[in-house]
N, C-alpha and C positions, 0 to 999 in steps of 0.2 A: 296899362290895363287897370279899369276900374272894377272892383270886386268888392262884395259885401262879406263873403266868407273869408277872405285872407286880406288883412290890411298889412302889406309888405312894409309900408313906411313906419307903422306903428311897431312892427317887430323889430325893425332895423334900429329905431330910436330907443326901444326897450333894452335892447342887446347893448347898444353904446352906453346908456344910463348905468346899466349894471356893471360894466367894465369899468367905468369912471368911478362908480362909487367904491369899488374894490380897490382901486389905486389910491383914491382920496383917503379911505380907511387905513391903508397901509401908510401913508405919509403922515397921518395925524398920530398912528401908533409910535412911528419913529420919533417924531417930534416930542412926544409926551414921555418917551422912556430915554431918549437921548441915544438910542442904539438903532444901527442900520439893520443889524441882523437881531431879530427878536425870535426866530424860530428857524428850524432847518429849510423850511420852504423859502425863506427870503434869500439865503445863499447856503446851499448844502456844504460845497467845499470850503467857503470861508468860514462857516461855523466849525468845521473839524479842524482847520489851521488854528483858528483863534483859541479854540479849547486846549489844543496842544501847547500854544504859546502860553495861555494862562497857566497850565500845569507847570511849565518850565519856570515861569516867573514866581510862583508861589513856592516852589521848591528851592530856588535861589534865595527868596526872602528869608526862608527857615535856616538855609545854609549860612548866610550872613550871620544870623544869630548864633549859629553854632560855632562860627569862626571867632565872634567876640567872646562868647563863653569859654572857648578854648584858650584864647589870649588872657582872659581874666584868671583862668585856673592856673596857667603857666607863670603869670605875674605874682599870683598868690604864693605859688612855690618858691619863685625866684626872690621874693621879698624875704621869706623865711630863711633861704639860703645866705641873703645879704647879712641877715643878723648873725647867723652862724659863723660867717667869715669874720666879722667884727670880733665875736667872741673867741674865735680861734687866734686872731692876731693879737688880742690882749693876753691870752694864754701863752702865746709865744713870748710876748713881752715878760710876762712874769717867769717863764722858764730861763730866759736870757738873763734876767736879773738874778735869779737863784743861783745859777751857774757860776756867778762872778765870786771870786775869793773874798770879796769884802761883805758879802751877805752872811750874817750870822745864823745859827740854828733856829733862833726865835724868828728872825726875819723869814727864813725859809718856811717855818710853819705857818706864818701869817699869810705868805704868799700861796702856800698850798691851800689854806681855807678859801681864798678867793679863786683859786683854780678849780676846786672842787665844786663850788657854787656855779661856776661858768660851765662846768662839765654837766652838771645837773640840768642846766636850763637848756643847753644844747640837746640833751635827751629829751627833754620836754617838748622843745620846738619840733624835734624830728617825729616825736610819736603823735602829737596832737594838732600839728597844722592840717587844716581840713578846708574842703571847698564843697559848699552845698550839702554839708554833713557827711561827706566822704573824706576819709583821710588820704594825704596826698604823698607823705614821704615814707618813713620806716612802715612797712607793712600796709601801704596804701596804694593809691592808684598808679603813681609814677614807678612803683617796683615792677610793674609788667608793661607790655606794649598797649599804649593808649590809641585808639583809632578815632579820627574826626571826620564827621560826614561834612564834605565841603562842596556839595554840589547837589543838583536836582536829580541826578541818577546813582545807581549803586555803585558805579565804577569809580565815582569821584570820592576818594578817601585820601587821607593823609595819616600816616602812622608815625607815632614817636615811641621809640623803644629805648628806655633808660635802665633796663633791668640790671644789666651787667655792671653799669657805672654806680647804680644805687647800691648794689651789693658790695661793691669795692669801696664805696664811701663808708658804708657801715663798718667794714672791717678797719678803715683808716681811722675812723672816729674812736672805735673801740681801743686800738693801740694808743691814741693819744690821751684819753682820759678813762680812768676806771669808773667813772659815773655815767658812761653812756651804755644804754641798753641794760640798766639795772632796775630792780623793783623798788630800791629805796636808795637814798644818798649814802655814799660811802666815803670814809677819809682815805684819799688816795696817797701814794708816795712819788708821784711823778716828778715833783720838784723839791722833795724834802731834803735833797742832799745834791751838792754840786754835780757830782757824777750822774744822778738820775736826770737832773734838770738839763744836762748837756745832751743826753740821749733824747729827752723829750722833744728838744728843739727840732730834731730831723723828723720825728714822728708827726708833729704838728704841720711842719711844711708840706709833708705827704698829704695829709688831711685837707689842707688849704688848696692844694693842687686838685685834689679830687672834688672838692666843692666847686672850684673854678670850672672843672670840666663839664660837670652837670649844668652850671649856670649858662656856660656858654651854648650849650645844646638847647637849653630852654629858650635863650634869647634868639637864637637862630631860628627855631620852630615857630616863635611868636612874630618874628619878622615875616616868615613866610605866610602865616596866617594873615597878616596885616595886608600883604600883596593879594592873598586869595580874596580877602574882603573887598578890596578896591576894584579888582576884575569882576567879582560877582555883582558889584553895584553897577559897573559899566554894561555888563550884558542885560541885567535886569531892567535897566533904562531903556536900552534899544529894544529889548523884546516887548516891553509894555508899549512903546511906540508902535511897534509892528502890529500888535494886537488891536491897538486903538484905531489905526488906519482901516482895519477889516471890519471892526465891530461898531465904531462911534459913528453917529450920523453927522453929515455935513448940514448944518442948519440953514446956511445961505442956500445950498442947491435944494434941499428938501423943502424948504419955505416957498421958494419958487415953483416946485413942483405941485405943492399943495394949492397954491393960488391958482395955477393953470387948471388943475383938475377941478376945483370950484367952479371956475367959469365954464368949463365944459359941462359940469353937472347942471347949472342952471340952464345952459344952452339946450342940452339933452332933454331935460325936464320940460322946457318950452316946446321943442319939437315934438315931443311925445303927446303934449296937449294938443297940438296943431294937427297931428295925423288924424285925429278923429274927424276933422272936417272932410276927409276923404270920403267916408261913408254918407255924409250930407250932400255931396256932389252926385253919387250914383242915385240918391232919392230924389234929386232935382230933376234928373233925366226922365223919371217915372212919372212925374206930374203931367 
């Protein structure tokens, strides 16, 4: 039907051009941002899933830093205990030497001086070893339960409780040297005589065992955190890939779509122009 009031061809072409323009604009937005989903209108369900995956990935990234910081903290403590162990071994050597009948009183006094100095340094290490400004050992973080956040959810935690062992260690160190947990250095009598030195050997052995027990727990916890880090890294990689499949644009596909829409846009615009000739046909019938 030929009509002047209603140009069906023009309306159809106009609708087609508008639809093509909208699709072309979407393709150009995706190619310019690199994302397939730029708003909830693009993929409502996909955006929700991708946001949840992003939250998980970011939480895992922070948890990875937490595990590394936890390992660093425990390695700091373990390094301090390594030094304490070395000094206790030297103190045991001195006690063993002082308990021998060949050691004179002056020899024992000289050994006691070194023994006292080592005791003072053990006390210093136990009181002043810190991580990030917080004391770790005597009166510090490791004297109570420590909780590590090792995942993206509140349930993913790891607890390390050395309170009882640290208390026992303090008791054993106090028994080994009079210079532990004192405000100023004192002159001890632990190896001033053969009899005293002989009794000190066993006390130092007990202290060495206590230090070893704490070090073993720190090492086991550090190894666990290392495995936690590896697992978090694996989960984070795969979660990021999953989010990318939802959010990222496929440039090959989207470029082909844009080219197609550009051609349709040109064709639609051309047909919209041609549709005006329908009115001219009506006028020719009236001449």
